[in-house]
FIPAGU-217743 format. One record per residue (C-alpha): residue in one letter; x, y, z; chain. Coordinates in pm, 1 decimal, always signed. Last residue first. Layout:
// residues N
+------+----------+----------+----------+-----+
| type |       xx |       yy |       zz | mol |
+------+----------+----------+----------+-----+
|    a |        X |        Y |        Z |   A |
...
+------+----------+----------+----------+-----+
***
This chain:
// residues 219
+------+----------+----------+----------+-----+
| type |       xx |       yy |       zz | mol |
+------+----------+----------+----------+-----+
|    k |  -4567.2 | +40384.5 |  +9250.6 |   A |
|    k |  -4219.4 | +40286.8 |  +9303.1 |   A |
|    i |  -4303.5 | +40299.0 |  +9719.0 |   A |
|    c |  -4349.7 | +39949.6 |  +9778.5 |   A |
|    l |  -4121.2 | +39772.8 |  +9533.4 |   A |
|    f |  -3842.4 | +40021.2 |  +9654.2 |   A |
|    m |  -3873.5 | +39958.9 |  +9994.2 |   A |
|    l |  -3815.3 | +39569.1 |  +9918.6 |   A |
|    y |  -3545.0 | +39670.5 |  +9672.1 |   A |
|    s |  -3366.6 | +39847.4 |  +9978.7 |   A |
|    l |  -3412.3 | +39569.2 | +10225.3 |   A |
|    y |  -3239.4 | +39351.8 |  +9935.7 |   A |
|    i |  -2989.3 | +39573.9 |  +9898.5 |   A |
|    f |  -2910.1 | +39591.2 | +10261.3 |   A |
|    p |  -2907.6 | +39191.7 | +10314.1 |   A |
|    i |  -2634.8 | +39209.1 | +10004.9 |   A |
|    f |  -2419.6 | +39452.8 | +10147.2 |   A |
|    p |  -2284.1 | +39170.0 | +10439.2 |   A |
|    i |  -2028.4 | +39423.0 | +10575.9 |   A |
|    k |  -1681.0 | +39318.7 | +10695.0 |   A |
|    g |  -1505.9 | +39371.2 | +11002.4 |   A |
|    s |  -1701.6 | +39109.3 | +11205.9 |   A |
|    v |  -1933.2 | +39084.3 | +11550.7 |   A |
|    q |  -1847.4 | +39393.7 | +11671.7 |   A |
|    k |  -1820.3 | +39574.6 | +11356.8 |   A |
|    i |  -2153.8 | +39485.4 | +11260.4 |   A |
|    f |  -2282.6 | +39707.5 | +11572.3 |   A |
|    p |  -2158.5 | +39989.4 | +11440.2 |   A |
|    y |  -2182.4 | +39950.0 | +11055.6 |   A |
|    a |  -2580.1 | +39915.8 | +11116.5 |   A |
|    v |  -2594.9 | +40290.3 | +11048.5 |   A |
|    l |  -2356.2 | +40317.7 | +10753.7 |   A |
|    s |  -2486.0 | +39974.3 | +10621.8 |   A |
|    f |  -2845.0 | +40097.4 | +10572.8 |   A |
|    l |  -2740.1 | +40439.7 | +10442.4 |   A |
|    s |  -2535.0 | +40239.7 | +10176.7 |   A |
|    a |  -2842.0 | +40037.4 | +10086.5 |   A |
|    v |  -3045.7 | +40333.1 | +10059.7 |   A |
|    f |  -2838.1 | +40505.6 |  +9790.6 |   A |
|    i |  -2721.3 | +40173.3 |  +9608.9 |   A |
|    i |  -3090.3 | +40134.6 |  +9538.1 |   A |
|    l |  -3204.9 | +40496.5 |  +9466.9 |   A |
|    l |  -2920.2 | +40413.8 |  +9216.8 |   A |
|    i |  -3072.2 | +40123.4 |  +9135.8 |   A |
|    h |  -3382.6 | +40313.9 |  +8984.9 |   A |
|    n |  -3149.7 | +40375.3 |  +8634.8 |   A |
|    g |  -3281.3 | +40064.9 |  +8514.3 |   A |
|    i |  -3545.0 | +39833.6 |  +8683.2 |   A |
|    l |  -3422.8 | +39505.1 |  +8554.8 |   A |
|    l |  -3097.5 | +39547.6 |  +8396.6 |   A |
|    f |  -2994.2 | +39771.3 |  +8662.0 |   A |
|    l |  -3087.6 | +39516.3 |  +8901.8 |   A |
|    i |  -2886.7 | +39275.4 |  +8736.2 |   A |
|    a |  -2592.6 | +39498.4 |  +8728.0 |   A |
|    f |  -2611.3 | +39539.0 |  +9060.2 |   A |
|    l |  -2636.1 | +39244.1 |  +9141.1 |   A |
|    d |  -2285.6 | +39167.0 |  +8958.5 |   A |
|    i |  -2120.7 | +39422.3 |  +9147.3 |   A |
|    d |  -2240.9 | +39305.6 |  +9518.3 |   A |
|    a |  -2104.1 | +38969.7 |  +9413.0 |   A |
|    e |  -1764.8 | +39119.0 |  +9360.8 |   A |
|    g |  -1760.6 | +39303.6 |  +9708.0 |   A |
|    i |  -1729.2 | +39629.9 |  +9726.2 |   A |
|    f |  -1413.2 | +39855.8 |  +9795.4 |   A |
|    h |  -1160.2 | +39620.7 |  +9657.8 |   A |
|    y |   -906.9 | +39835.8 |  +9523.5 |   A |
|    n |   -754.6 | +39731.4 |  +9210.6 |   A |
|    y |  -1044.9 | +39452.9 |  +9111.2 |   A |
|    n |  -1283.4 | +39725.7 |  +9262.0 |   A |
|    l |  -1166.7 | +39965.5 |  +8997.2 |   A |
|    l |  -1176.4 | +39706.0 |  +8713.4 |   A |
|    y |  -1533.5 | +39582.5 |  +8793.7 |   A |
|    f |  -1637.6 | +39922.9 |  +8823.2 |   A |
|    f |  -1526.7 | +39980.0 |  +8464.4 |   A |
|    f |  -1642.7 | +39651.1 |  +8345.5 |   A |
|    y |  -2010.9 | +39715.9 |  +8466.0 |   A |
|    i |  -2006.2 | +40084.6 |  +8324.0 |   A |
|    p |  -1889.8 | +39945.2 |  +8003.4 |   A |
|    m |  -2138.4 | +39698.8 |  +7995.7 |   A |
|    l |  -2429.5 | +39858.0 |  +8127.6 |   A |
|    i |  -2555.6 | +40122.4 |  +7891.7 |   A |
|    l |  -2522.1 | +39846.7 |  +7614.2 |   A |
|    i |  -2684.7 | +39576.0 |  +7831.9 |   A |
|    r |  -2984.5 | +39826.6 |  +7875.4 |   A |
|    s |  -3119.4 | +39839.8 |  +7517.9 |   A |
|    f |  -3198.1 | +39458.3 |  +7552.3 |   A |
|    p |  -3532.3 | +39545.1 |  +7777.5 |   A |
|    l |  -3488.1 | +39250.2 |  +7982.1 |   A |
|    a |  -3796.2 | +39135.1 |  +8174.5 |   A |
|    f |  -3874.4 | +38776.8 |  +8189.2 |   A |
|    i |  -3597.7 | +38556.4 |  +8015.3 |   A |
|    f |  -3325.9 | +38797.4 |  +8066.1 |   A |
|    v |  -3417.0 | +38872.3 |  +8406.4 |   A |
|    i |  -3453.8 | +38506.5 |  +8481.3 |   A |
|    l |  -3144.0 | +38448.3 |  +8349.9 |   A |
|    l |  -2926.2 | +38676.8 |  +8550.4 |   A |
|    l |  -3110.0 | +38510.4 |  +8859.0 |   A |
|    s |  -2956.1 | +38176.0 |  +8739.5 |   A |
|    h |  -2614.3 | +38335.8 |  +8717.0 |   A |
|    l |  -2632.4 | +38458.9 |  +9069.4 |   A |
|    i |  -2775.5 | +38119.0 |  +9221.7 |   A |
|    i |  -2488.6 | +37916.5 |  +9043.7 |   A |
|    s |  -2238.2 | +38179.2 |  +9136.1 |   A |
|    s |  -2306.8 | +38070.1 |  +9534.5 |   A |
|    v |  -2278.5 | +38385.2 |  +9761.1 |   A |
|    m |  -1956.4 | +38530.4 | +10007.2 |   A |
|    q |  -1981.3 | +38685.4 | +10297.4 |   A |
|    k |  -1988.4 | +38384.3 | +10504.0 |   A |
|    n |  -2333.5 | +38377.6 | +10735.4 |   A |
|    m |  -2466.2 | +38722.3 | +10630.6 |   A |
|    d |  -2340.6 | +38707.4 | +10278.2 |   A |
|    e |  -2540.1 | +38317.7 | +10250.7 |   A |
|    l |  -2874.0 | +38444.3 | +10388.3 |   A |
|    s |  -2895.2 | +38750.6 | +10199.2 |   A |
|    l |  -2836.4 | +38517.9 |  +9860.4 |   A |
|    y |  -3130.7 | +38332.8 |  +9981.8 |   A |
|    f |  -3327.6 | +38625.6 | +10051.4 |   A |
|    l |  -3202.8 | +38815.0 |  +9721.6 |   A |
|    y |  -3349.3 | +38505.4 |  +9524.3 |   A |
|    v |  -3667.6 | +38458.6 |  +9655.4 |   A |
|    i |  -3726.7 | +38832.2 |  +9588.9 |   A |
|    i |  -3639.3 | +38822.5 |  +9254.5 |   A |
|    l |  -3946.4 | +38554.2 |  +9253.0 |   A |
|    l |  -4173.4 | +38773.7 |  +9413.6 |   A |
|    p |  -4072.2 | +39064.9 |  +9185.4 |   A |
|    l |  -4206.6 | +38826.7 |  +8888.4 |   A |
|    m |  -4511.0 | +38772.5 |  +9055.8 |   A |
|    s |  -4700.6 | +39096.2 |  +8941.5 |   A |
|    r |  -4967.3 | +39311.7 |  +9066.1 |   A |
|    t |  -4663.9 | +39539.7 |  +9220.5 |   A |
|    e |  -4813.9 | +39699.9 |  +9500.2 |   A |
|    i |  -5062.5 | +39417.8 |  +9652.9 |   A |
|    f |  -4835.0 | +39202.3 |  +9537.3 |   A |
|    i |  -4543.2 | +39318.4 |  +9730.1 |   A |
|    l |  -4787.7 | +39291.8 | +10011.6 |   A |
|    p |  -4914.1 | +38915.5 |  +9988.6 |   A |
|    f |  -4546.3 | +38815.8 |  +9955.2 |   A |
|    i |  -4405.1 | +38994.6 | +10234.5 |   A |
|    t |  -4612.6 | +38839.7 | +10516.7 |   A |
|    g |  -4518.5 | +38494.1 | +10415.5 |   A |
|    l |  -4146.4 | +38608.3 | +10343.3 |   A |
|    f |  -4104.0 | +38752.1 | +10720.7 |   A |
|    v |  -4336.5 | +38464.7 | +10897.3 |   A |
|    e |  -4137.6 | +38188.2 | +10756.6 |   A |
|    n |  -3783.4 | +38369.1 | +10803.6 |   A |
|    v |  -3856.0 | +38417.1 | +11157.3 |   A |
|    f |  -3970.9 | +38036.2 | +11228.6 |   A |
|    s |  -3668.4 | +37967.5 | +11019.7 |   A |
|    f |  -3444.0 | +38128.3 | +11277.7 |   A |
|    s |  -3629.7 | +38003.2 | +11591.8 |   A |
|    s |  -3368.8 | +37745.7 | +11692.8 |   A |
|    y |  -3563.9 | +37423.0 | +11810.7 |   A |
|    t |  -3616.1 | +37377.0 | +12153.6 |   A |
|    k |  -3510.1 | +37060.5 | +12253.5 |   A |
|    h |  -3813.4 | +36828.7 | +12326.9 |   A |
|    c |  -3669.4 | +36460.3 | +12183.4 |   A |
|    y |  -3953.1 | +36351.3 | +11992.8 |   A |
|    r |  -4215.9 | +36604.1 | +11935.8 |   A |
|    c |  -3899.9 | +36869.2 | +11872.3 |   A |
|    r |  -3995.0 | +37222.2 | +12060.9 |   A |
|    g |  -4079.4 | +37607.4 | +11920.2 |   A |
|    h |  -4405.1 | +37552.8 | +12095.8 |   A |
|    n |  -4499.9 | +37201.8 | +11889.8 |   A |
|    l |  -4796.9 | +37394.9 | +11762.8 |   A |
|    l |  -4624.3 | +37722.4 | +11703.6 |   A |
|    y |  -4367.7 | +37574.7 | +11552.7 |   A |
|    s |  -4576.6 | +37332.8 | +11329.9 |   A |
|    f |  -4822.2 | +37609.3 | +11249.6 |   A |
|    i |  -4534.4 | +37871.2 | +11105.6 |   A |
|    p |  -4419.7 | +37618.3 | +10788.9 |   A |
|    i |  -4598.8 | +37293.1 | +10806.2 |   A |
|    l |  -4294.1 | +37031.0 | +10853.3 |   A |
|    d |  -4370.9 | +36880.0 | +11203.6 |   A |
|    i |  -4773.0 | +36737.1 | +11072.1 |   A |
|    v |  -4604.1 | +36569.4 | +10802.0 |   A |
|    e |  -4372.1 | +36390.1 | +10996.9 |   A |
|    l |  -4007.8 | +36457.3 | +11095.6 |   A |
|    q |  -3749.8 | +36177.7 | +11081.1 |   A |
|    h |  -3556.1 | +36193.5 | +11447.9 |   A |
|    k |  -3166.7 | +36261.0 | +11432.8 |   A |
|    c |  -3227.1 | +36345.4 | +11797.3 |   A |
|    v |  -3056.7 | +36688.8 | +11779.9 |   A |
|    d |  -3101.3 | +36842.9 | +11425.7 |   A |
|    c |  -3461.4 | +36703.8 | +11408.3 |   A |
|    h |  -3518.1 | +36552.3 | +11059.3 |   A |
|    s |  -3601.8 | +36632.4 | +10722.2 |   A |
|    f |  -3588.4 | +36321.3 | +10468.0 |   A |
|    g |  -3267.5 | +36356.0 | +10287.4 |   A |
|    l |  -3253.2 | +36458.0 |  +9896.7 |   A |
|    l |  -3028.2 | +36763.6 |  +9942.9 |   A |
|    s |  -2788.1 | +36581.2 | +10126.4 |   A |
|    e |  -2625.7 | +36755.1 | +10399.0 |   A |
|    q |  -2261.8 | +36919.3 | +10402.7 |   A |
|    h |  -2351.3 | +37133.1 | +10668.0 |   A |
|    e |  -2393.0 | +37460.9 | +10503.3 |   A |
|    l |  -2530.9 | +37332.9 | +10155.1 |   A |
|    r |  -2829.2 | +37151.9 | +10455.4 |   A |
|    y |  -2874.7 | +37449.6 | +10621.9 |   A |
|    f |  -2911.3 | +37673.3 | +10346.0 |   A |
|    l |  -3162.3 | +37405.2 | +10204.6 |   A |
|    a |  -3348.1 | +37440.7 | +10522.6 |   A |
|    t |  -3354.7 | +37815.3 | +10526.9 |   A |
|    l |  -3490.2 | +37835.9 | +10149.8 |   A |
|    f |  -3766.6 | +37552.3 | +10232.9 |   A |
|    s |  -3869.3 | +37738.4 | +10500.1 |   A |
|    g |  -3906.9 | +38087.7 | +10400.4 |   A |
|    f |  -4045.9 | +37942.6 | +10060.6 |   A |
|    s |  -4333.4 | +37802.8 | +10262.0 |   A |
|    s |  -4382.0 | +38116.0 | +10430.3 |   A |
|    g |  -4427.2 | +38309.2 | +10124.0 |   A |
|    l |  -4631.6 | +38043.2 |  +9939.8 |   A |
|    v |  -4854.4 | +38012.9 | +10224.6 |   A |
|    f |  -4892.0 | +38419.8 | +10236.2 |   A |
|    l |  -4916.6 | +38392.9 |  +9848.1 |   A |
|    i |  -5206.1 | +38154.1 |  +9908.4 |   A |
|    f |  -5381.4 | +38390.0 | +10159.0 |   A |
|    l |  -5350.0 | +38670.8 |  +9935.2 |   A |
|    f |  -5546.2 | +38450.9 |  +9698.7 |   A |
|    m |  -5817.9 | +38392.3 |  +9908.0 |   A |
+------+----------+----------+----------+-----+
***
């Protein structure tokens, strides 16, 4: 029963984060009611149930019958599946919260190759509150500033990527080396395909996938 609750929670986060990203991208109010993107009809509760509503309405608006994008549905299924799987491996809610942040940062990075600093800072605050061994700060600071200055001159990686690596180091310590290695492999494999669309590689999604793999195999 608890795993089903986690599935519902994960799918709800998938729906919420997708809607949040869409509204911010289109400069819509975060307080307004959800509506169909085509006919602008206000959606009712039955239209807003993650996964179920999409399947019930066959991926279409109940009012204008236009086809919805499957983007939100895919995100709902993905997070709905990941939440119970990760909890089974970790027996902790903190990784699920980290996953939510990384998921949203991945959406931003994939679409505009930049991320919200407020999201990164709030993620750092969570790590400080719940999981920070303060001894790691002394190790991190000189390394962080070295790579930050190096990247300032050579621009070999995004600044947000360095910040995220620093946050994950505070969270998981030396295991960050595995995250970097696997994320780099993912990006090399994906580069020929991404190059056809954009010259820049959104690296945070690969960090996200690497962190998910780490959570599944760290035992």
